[in-house]
DODOMI-24937 format. One line per field, with one value per residue: x, y, z of N, C-alpha, C, O in turn; residue number from 1. Coordinates in steps of 0.05 Angstrom, whole numbers. Example, Ala and Ser with C-alpha at 12.3 -4.5 7.8 and 13.67 -1.06 7.14 Angstrom:
2
n_px [264,257]
n_py [-114,-45]
n_pz [156,142]
ca_px [246,273]
ca_py [-90,-21]
ca_pz [156,143]
c_px [264,258]
c_py [-66,1]
c_pz [156,157]
o_px [285,268]
o_py [-66,23]
o_pz [169,161]
num [1,2]
This chain:
224
n_px [2010,2061,2070,2044,2048,2093,2074,2049,2085,2114,2074,2076,2115,2137,2120,2054,2014,1994,2041,2087,2072,2063,2127,2148,2120,2143,2195,2193,2182,2225,2269,2242,2252,2305,2316,2288,2323,2379,2366,2363,2401,2442,2416,2434,2490,2498,2489,2520,2567,2562,2555,2610,2636,2617,2637,2697,2689,2686,2732,2776,2763,2783,2832,2854,2838,2884,2919,2926,2898,2845,2776,2759,2716,2636,2594,2540,2494,2482,2430,2453,2460,2503,2548,2562,2622,2652,2631,2592,2575,2624,2667,2689,2716,2757,2776,2793,2793,2835,2908,2939,2969,2993,2984,3013,3065,3080,3087,3075,3010,2988,2925,2877,2834,2827,2801,2759,2759,2701,2672,2673,2638,2596,2592,2657,2696,2731,2755,2776,2827,2840,2819,2765,2713,2650,2650,2607,2554,2535,2484,2496,2492,2516,2558,2555,2573,2591,2625,2659,2682,2735,2747,2769,2765,2734,2740,2770,2811,2828,2828,2762,2717,2667,2589,2571,2587,2640,2619,2575,2558,2541,2509,2548,2581,2622,2644,2596,2620,2609,2615,2614,2605,2654,2613,2584,2545,2499,2452,2422,2374,2337,2361,2343,2351,2326,2320,2328,2362,2363,2398,2411,2414,2359,2328,2304,2331,2290,2248,2244,2247,2218,2248,2297,2294,2310,2371,2438,2477,2542,2532,2502,2519,2474,2422,2375]
n_py [2200,2184,2211,2198,2145,2155,2181,2125,2094,2125,2115,2073,2056,2079,2084,2064,2094,2054,2007,2049,2057,2002,1982,2026,2003,1954,1971,1997,1948,1918,1956,1953,1896,1896,1937,1911,1860,1879,1906,1851,1828,1866,1860,1803,1803,1837,1810,1772,1788,1806,1748,1730,1773,1768,1725,1733,1765,1726,1685,1724,1741,1688,1677,1730,1712,1663,1683,1725,1709,1710,1722,1782,1833,1828,1849,1867,1856,1795,1750,1753,1789,1820,1879,1909,1927,1994,2029,1986,1983,1991,1954,1914,1943,1967,1921,1887,1912,1947,1964,1926,1920,1883,1869,1846,1824,1869,1860,1881,1877,1870,1887,1847,1841,1864,1931,1969,2027,2044,2021,2032,2075,2119,2161,2178,2150,2152,2097,2046,2085,2088,2119,2108,2082,2055,1991,1975,1940,1915,1949,1995,1982,1969,1917,1849,1816,1755,1732,1673,1669,1675,1657,1657,1613,1621,1590,1546,1562,1559,1567,1578,1570,1606,1623,1676,1743,1742,1726,1689,1663,1588,1578,1563,1581,1566,1575,1563,1520,1529,1513,1542,1570,1632,1678,1718,1762,1807,1844,1852,1883,1905,1928,1912,1873,1818,1823,1775,1731,1679,1634,1643,1621,1579,1602,1574,1545,1542,1569,1637,1704,1758,1809,1781,1752,1768,1765,1756,1710,1680,1629,1603,1612,1635,1679,1664]
n_pz [847,865,906,951,958,981,1030,1053,1056,1101,1145,1144,1176,1222,1294,1321,1379,1412,1410,1424,1474,1493,1495,1532,1575,1576,1590,1641,1669,1675,1688,1744,1757,1755,1799,1838,1834,1850,1903,1933,1925,1949,2000,2007,2006,2058,2105,2085,2094,2154,2175,2165,2189,2249,2258,2253,2305,2342,2334,2348,2394,2413,2415,2441,2493,2490,2489,2534,2570,2596,2568,2531,2559,2563,2512,2540,2591,2596,2616,2673,2740,2739,2726,2668,2648,2636,2569,2541,2484,2460,2471,2434,2396,2429,2455,2419,2376,2382,2401,2448,2517,2565,2629,2662,2638,2613,2557,2483,2445,2380,2347,2363,2323,2253,2239,2190,2167,2148,2182,2225,2274,2303,2380,2388,2442,2505,2524,2576,2577,2526,2469,2423,2368,2356,2336,2279,2249,2181,2174,2198,2267,2328,2337,2375,2436,2480,2528,2562,2616,2669,2734,2798,2846,2915,2958,2941,2917,2865,2794,2759,2701,2690,2677,2641,2663,2705,2759,2781,2829,2864,2915,2981,2950,2920,2852,2796,2747,2681,2612,2551,2489,2457,2430,2381,2341,2306,2308,2270,2207,2236,2278,2333,2396,2442,2512,2536,2504,2468,2475,2526,2592,2610,2569,2514,2440,2401,2413,2387,2402,2378,2361,2356,2311,2260,2265,2266,2284,2309,2324,2293,2243,2204,2197,2249]
ca_px [2010,2083,2062,2007,2053,2112,2054,2037,2109,2119,2056,2085,2154,2137,2103,2034,2014,1993,2062,2104,2057,2076,2156,2149,2116,2165,2222,2184,2177,2247,2277,2234,2264,2336,2316,2285,2352,2394,2364,2356,2439,2456,2418,2455,2514,2501,2481,2542,2587,2554,2572,2635,2647,2612,2659,2721,2697,2697,2766,2793,2761,2793,2867,2858,2842,2896,2951,2924,2896,2819,2766,2753,2689,2616,2572,2519,2492,2455,2422,2449,2459,2536,2549,2582,2643,2657,2617,2579,2580,2652,2681,2697,2736,2767,2792,2796,2811,2855,2933,2934,2983,2996,2996,3040,3087,3088,3084,3046,3002,2982,2899,2868,2810,2829,2771,2752,2745,2680,2660,2673,2616,2581,2614,2685,2699,2748,2752,2794,2850,2838,2793,2752,2688,2637,2649,2584,2548,2525,2461,2504,2488,2545,2554,2547,2596,2591,2643,2661,2703,2748,2741,2789,2745,2747,2744,2798,2834,2834,2818,2743,2707,2636,2572,2571,2609,2650,2609,2556,2565,2524,2509,2567,2615,2641,2638,2591,2635,2601,2622,2594,2631,2644,2586,2580,2521,2495,2421,2404,2367,2322,2373,2343,2347,2314,2334,2342,2372,2358,2421,2418,2403,2334,2312,2301,2321,2268,2227,2271,2237,2220,2269,2320,2287,2330,2394,2461,2495,2571,2532,2486,2516,2464,2396,2354]
ca_py [2176,2175,2233,2179,2117,2168,2176,2102,2092,2135,2113,2043,2060,2097,2071,2078,2103,2033,2005,2059,2046,1968,1998,2039,1987,1931,1983,2005,1915,1907,1966,1937,1870,1900,1940,1873,1839,1895,1900,1822,1826,1881,1852,1785,1816,1851,1790,1751,1811,1808,1732,1736,1791,1750,1696,1740,1767,1699,1683,1748,1736,1669,1693,1740,1691,1647,1702,1741,1685,1707,1738,1812,1839,1828,1879,1870,1837,1768,1721,1755,1815,1839,1912,1913,1951,2014,2029,1955,1980,2001,1933,1906,1960,1982,1906,1864,1922,1964,1942,1914,1917,1862,1890,1826,1823,1888,1866,1895,1863,1893,1881,1825,1841,1885,1938,1976,2056,2051,2003,2053,2098,2125,2180,2174,2163,2141,2074,2039,2096,2093,2134,2091,2088,2031,1965,1972,1916,1925,1966,2014,1980,1956,1885,1846,1790,1745,1703,1658,1690,1660,1670,1648,1606,1639,1564,1522,1591,1548,1590,1566,1586,1609,1633,1703,1753,1716,1723,1683,1632,1579,1577,1547,1595,1553,1578,1545,1516,1519,1509,1558,1583,1655,1690,1738,1762,1824,1853,1849,1908,1923,1945,1906,1842,1807,1823,1751,1715,1651,1620,1640,1593,1583,1595,1552,1563,1538,1598,1661,1726,1769,1821,1758,1739,1778,1773,1743,1695,1662,1602,1593,1607,1651,1688,1651]
ca_pz [849,874,936,959,957,1004,1057,1066,1070,1129,1162,1156,1180,1246,1312,1332,1407,1428,1398,1442,1503,1500,1497,1555,1600,1580,1594,1674,1676,1668,1707,1769,1764,1757,1823,1861,1842,1857,1932,1939,1916,1972,2025,2019,2012,2080,2114,2089,2116,2178,2185,2161,2219,2281,2266,2257,2332,2357,2330,2350,2430,2429,2412,2466,2509,2498,2501,2565,2602,2603,2550,2538,2571,2545,2507,2549,2612,2598,2643,2703,2747,2741,2714,2649,2651,2611,2555,2525,2447,2449,2485,2412,2389,2444,2466,2401,2355,2391,2413,2479,2538,2579,2645,2668,2623,2583,2522,2472,2420,2354,2352,2353,2302,2242,2232,2168,2176,2146,2192,2253,2273,2335,2382,2397,2475,2521,2547,2589,2568,2495,2449,2414,2368,2364,2314,2263,2227,2150,2179,2231,2286,2340,2344,2406,2450,2506,2529,2580,2642,2689,2763,2830,2870,2940,2974,2926,2900,2835,2767,2744,2684,2698,2656,2633,2678,2726,2794,2791,2848,2876,2956,2988,2951,2903,2823,2775,2723,2652,2587,2530,2468,2456,2423,2382,2337,2298,2307,2234,2198,2253,2303,2366,2404,2459,2529,2543,2479,2454,2479,2554,2607,2617,2547,2489,2416,2391,2421,2386,2413,2344,2363,2348,2284,2232,2281,2257,2304,2301,2330,2278,2214,2188,2207,2265]
c_px [2035,2089,2052,2033,2079,2094,2045,2062,2115,2101,2061,2107,2154,2119,2074,2043,2014,2024,2090,2097,2067,2104,2161,2143,2131,2190,2216,2191,2205,2270,2265,2253,2293,2339,2308,2315,2370,2390,2363,2391,2446,2442,2419,2484,2516,2506,2511,2567,2587,2563,2594,2651,2650,2634,2683,2727,2707,2720,2783,2788,2786,2822,2864,2856,2866,2939,2949,2903,2856,2810,2758,2722,2659,2604,2546,2517,2463,2455,2433,2453,2485,2530,2570,2599,2642,2634,2615,2586,2609,2671,2695,2719,2760,2789,2801,2801,2828,2877,2929,2959,2988,3008,3020,3064,3099,3091,3059,3040,2986,2941,2888,2836,2811,2801,2770,2750,2717,2663,2662,2651,2612,2599,2636,2681,2722,2741,2774,2825,2857,2806,2788,2726,2679,2645,2611,2579,2537,2499,2475,2497,2517,2531,2560,2569,2585,2611,2643,2683,2719,2747,2759,2769,2759,2749,2776,2821,2845,2816,2782,2733,2677,2617,2570,2595,2619,2645,2580,2561,2542,2529,2530,2590,2634,2623,2623,2603,2612,2612,2617,2627,2634,2623,2585,2563,2519,2450,2405,2397,2358,2333,2362,2347,2340,2336,2347,2344,2366,2371,2424,2410,2375,2310,2311,2312,2304,2237,2238,2247,2240,2245,2298,2315,2307,2363,2417,2475,2513,2552,2506,2493,2509,2438,2387,2334]
c_py [2176,2196,2208,2155,2129,2163,2146,2097,2097,2131,2092,2032,2068,2078,2078,2080,2079,2015,2016,2058,2021,1971,1998,2020,1966,1943,1986,1973,1912,1927,1950,1918,1882,1914,1922,1863,1849,1902,1870,1816,1836,1869,1822,1787,1833,1833,1768,1765,1805,1781,1727,1751,1780,1728,1710,1749,1746,1694,1701,1743,1713,1663,1704,1730,1680,1656,1717,1728,1691,1723,1768,1813,1830,1851,1890,1856,1817,1752,1734,1781,1832,1858,1900,1942,1970,2010,1998,1959,1997,1977,1919,1914,1956,1953,1888,1886,1945,1952,1950,1913,1905,1865,1876,1832,1848,1886,1871,1888,1882,1877,1854,1820,1867,1897,1960,2005,2053,2030,2016,2075,2106,2154,2170,2176,2138,2123,2055,2052,2102,2117,2125,2095,2059,2016,1960,1952,1939,1945,1994,2009,1965,1926,1877,1823,1777,1721,1690,1679,1670,1666,1646,1643,1609,1611,1550,1544,1575,1563,1567,1587,1584,1622,1664,1720,1748,1721,1720,1655,1624,1585,1554,1561,1579,1560,1557,1539,1509,1526,1515,1573,1615,1660,1713,1744,1799,1828,1851,1883,1920,1941,1932,1874,1839,1812,1799,1732,1692,1630,1629,1626,1602,1585,1570,1554,1549,1555,1626,1689,1742,1793,1807,1752,1747,1776,1754,1735,1676,1634,1582,1587,1626,1661,1655,1634]
c_pz [872,898,953,968,984,1025,1064,1070,1097,1148,1173,1177,1211,1269,1322,1365,1423,1423,1421,1470,1511,1504,1516,1582,1600,1593,1626,1680,1685,1692,1738,1774,1770,1782,1844,1864,1855,1893,1944,1940,1948,2006,2034,2023,2048,2099,2104,2104,2151,2197,2180,2195,2247,2278,2272,2290,2349,2353,2339,2389,2438,2427,2426,2478,2519,2497,2528,2581,2607,2566,2554,2543,2550,2531,2521,2570,2603,2607,2665,2716,2749,2722,2700,2646,2626,2596,2537,2490,2446,2456,2459,2405,2404,2449,2449,2374,2364,2403,2439,2497,2555,2608,2673,2664,2603,2559,2506,2447,2402,2361,2341,2329,2283,2235,2206,2186,2177,2155,2222,2254,2299,2340,2389,2431,2480,2536,2549,2580,2547,2482,2423,2392,2367,2333,2301,2240,2199,2157,2200,2249,2303,2340,2372,2416,2469,2505,2554,2590,2656,2719,2787,2845,2901,2954,2958,2923,2871,2812,2762,2721,2694,2672,2660,2647,2704,2761,2794,2809,2855,2900,2955,2983,2937,2866,2809,2753,2697,2632,2564,2514,2466,2434,2409,2350,2335,2307,2293,2235,2216,2272,2332,2369,2434,2483,2547,2519,2489,2477,2510,2571,2612,2596,2526,2459,2396,2398,2408,2385,2387,2346,2358,2321,2263,2248,2261,2265,2294,2306,2309,2243,2196,2212,2233,2256]
o_px [2029,2111,2062,2031,2084,2097,2033,2065,2120,2106,2057,2113,2174,2105,2071,2064,2027,2028,2107,2114,2079,2108,2174,2155,2136,2205,2234,2206,2207,2285,2281,2269,2303,2361,2321,2328,2380,2410,2363,2401,2453,2454,2412,2498,2538,2527,2518,2581,2606,2573,2602,2667,2669,2645,2694,2748,2727,2734,2806,2807,2802,2832,2871,2878,2874,2962,2969,2894,2844,2825,2753,2706,2661,2606,2534,2536,2439,2475,2422,2449,2486,2512,2589,2593,2635,2616,2634,2597,2612,2694,2718,2740,2780,2813,2818,2811,2834,2872,2921,2975,2988,3032,3033,3082,3117,3095,3035,3056,2976,2936,2889,2822,2801,2782,2792,2742,2705,2644,2650,2647,2626,2613,2634,2670,2729,2726,2788,2844,2876,2784,2801,2715,2694,2646,2594,2592,2533,2495,2461,2491,2535,2509,2569,2582,2565,2613,2624,2696,2714,2744,2757,2755,2782,2770,2798,2845,2866,2792,2784,2737,2666,2628,2568,2618,2605,2661,2563,2567,2522,2549,2532,2611,2658,2600,2632,2597,2601,2619,2614,2650,2614,2617,2585,2569,2529,2431,2380,2405,2364,2323,2372,2347,2347,2360,2366,2325,2364,2359,2445,2391,2367,2286,2321,2297,2311,2213,2240,2231,2261,2261,2318,2334,2319,2379,2409,2496,2508,2557,2497,2484,2523,2435,2393,2318]
o_py [2170,2198,2209,2149,2115,2143,2146,2096,2080,2142,2085,2011,2062,2059,2101,2073,2078,2007,2001,2058,2019,1958,1980,2021,1956,1928,1978,1970,1902,1916,1937,1920,1876,1910,1919,1859,1835,1902,1868,1801,1821,1869,1813,1776,1839,1837,1749,1756,1802,1782,1714,1743,1780,1716,1705,1747,1745,1699,1694,1742,1715,1644,1689,1731,1681,1647,1720,1735,1676,1731,1777,1798,1827,1873,1912,1841,1821,1737,1725,1799,1855,1856,1887,1966,1965,1994,1990,1943,2016,1980,1911,1901,1945,1957,1872,1877,1961,1932,1971,1898,1922,1866,1886,1842,1849,1903,1868,1890,1904,1860,1844,1800,1889,1884,1971,2008,2057,2020,2006,2090,2097,2166,2147,2194,2117,2125,2048,2037,2117,2125,2132,2116,2041,2028,1946,1948,1963,1959,2009,2029,1952,1916,1893,1813,1789,1701,1697,1697,1647,1690,1621,1660,1604,1613,1546,1540,1579,1568,1543,1611,1564,1630,1674,1713,1749,1719,1737,1632,1639,1596,1534,1561,1578,1553,1534,1555,1488,1549,1495,1580,1626,1640,1734,1727,1815,1812,1849,1900,1943,1961,1941,1856,1856,1809,1800,1716,1686,1616,1621,1613,1624,1577,1548,1571,1547,1553,1642,1691,1740,1791,1821,1746,1730,1790,1740,1746,1659,1615,1559,1571,1634,1653,1632,1625]
o_pz [895,909,976,992,1003,1038,1086,1094,1114,1169,1197,1187,1223,1261,1330,1376,1443,1446,1432,1487,1533,1524,1527,1604,1622,1606,1640,1698,1707,1709,1751,1793,1792,1792,1866,1885,1873,1907,1969,1956,1967,2028,2055,2040,2058,2112,2119,2122,2167,2220,2199,2212,2262,2297,2293,2303,2364,2372,2339,2405,2457,2439,2444,2490,2542,2500,2542,2603,2622,2549,2576,2532,2526,2542,2518,2574,2603,2610,2685,2700,2759,2705,2708,2644,2604,2603,2523,2475,2431,2447,2466,2404,2396,2449,2458,2354,2347,2416,2450,2485,2573,2613,2691,2678,2586,2542,2510,2428,2408,2378,2319,2323,2290,2227,2207,2209,2198,2143,2241,2235,2318,2324,2396,2443,2468,2556,2530,2576,2542,2488,2404,2398,2374,2312,2311,2220,2197,2137,2214,2261,2291,2343,2390,2397,2478,2491,2569,2578,2651,2722,2788,2856,2910,2967,2969,2926,2859,2814,2762,2720,2704,2651,2682,2645,2724,2779,2801,2802,2856,2907,2940,2997,2942,2859,2808,2734,2694,2631,2549,2519,2475,2420,2423,2333,2350,2310,2296,2250,2220,2281,2353,2352,2449,2480,2563,2516,2512,2493,2520,2562,2618,2598,2531,2449,2372,2390,2426,2366,2374,2327,2356,2308,2250,2236,2243,2259,2277,2291,2311,2226,2177,2235,2230,2271]
num [1,2,3,4,5,6,7,8,9,10,11,12,13,14,15,16,17,18,19,20,21,22,23,24,25,26,27,28,29,30,31,32,33,34,35,36,37,38,39,40,41,42,43,44,45,46,47,48,49,50,51,52,53,54,55,56,57,58,59,60,61,62,63,64,65,66,67,68,69,70,71,72,73,74,75,76,77,78,79,80,81,82,83,84,85,86,87,88,89,90,91,92,93,94,95,96,97,98,99,100,101,102,103,104,105,106,107,108,109,110,111,112,113,114,115,116,117,118,119,120,121,122,123,124,125,126,127,128,129,130,131,132,133,134,135,136,137,138,139,140,141,142,143,144,145,146,147,148,149,150,151,152,153,154,155,156,157,158,159,160,161,162,163,164,165,166,167,168,169,170,171,172,173,174,175,176,177,178,179,180,181,182,183,184,185,186,187,188,189,190,191,192,193,194,195,196,197,198,199,200,201,202,203,204,205,206,207,208,209,210,211,212,213,214,215,216,217,218,219,220,221,222,223,224]
């Protein structure tokens, strides 16, 4: 009698196979939810970081212009036929993230943009007399920049601001004056951008190319 009750007690105190399977399924569901939340958090943090950085680039370019009288080179050829100087993917780290010397005054300026070592990548190349790496977004792609540039009008000898690189002249020899913001952006997770971004003259913000759909842009504050 005593032995029989002991066996019944053991059988009641243990888990059945079905109960064990239910526990395993619950653990798997919770694990999947945790990984999903973590992935979404990383995605959000990367976009937040990229958004912060494109705004940092814009502010650095404005400081550069205020002190040196012109904007740094663009990182690409956007809507015109002008040749991009040097290594386009390196212009941000070279002109905003490195020390600069004003050839007129001889004054040396500290970097306008502070970059962390973990944000630098690509092959190290010499650009305009300095060895630099690319300034990379959270997905490992170089940031982009397009600025206003100034040019002295050949007829009036006055300094004007023109779109893109400073050689887009209207007929008659006078430079076309256009006021545009400094624009910086990340190409986003896919690392792609269209050959004619939405902000280039002749494009519309309503028709965003699929390659630009995940870009993080300084002028929107978020992805388009």
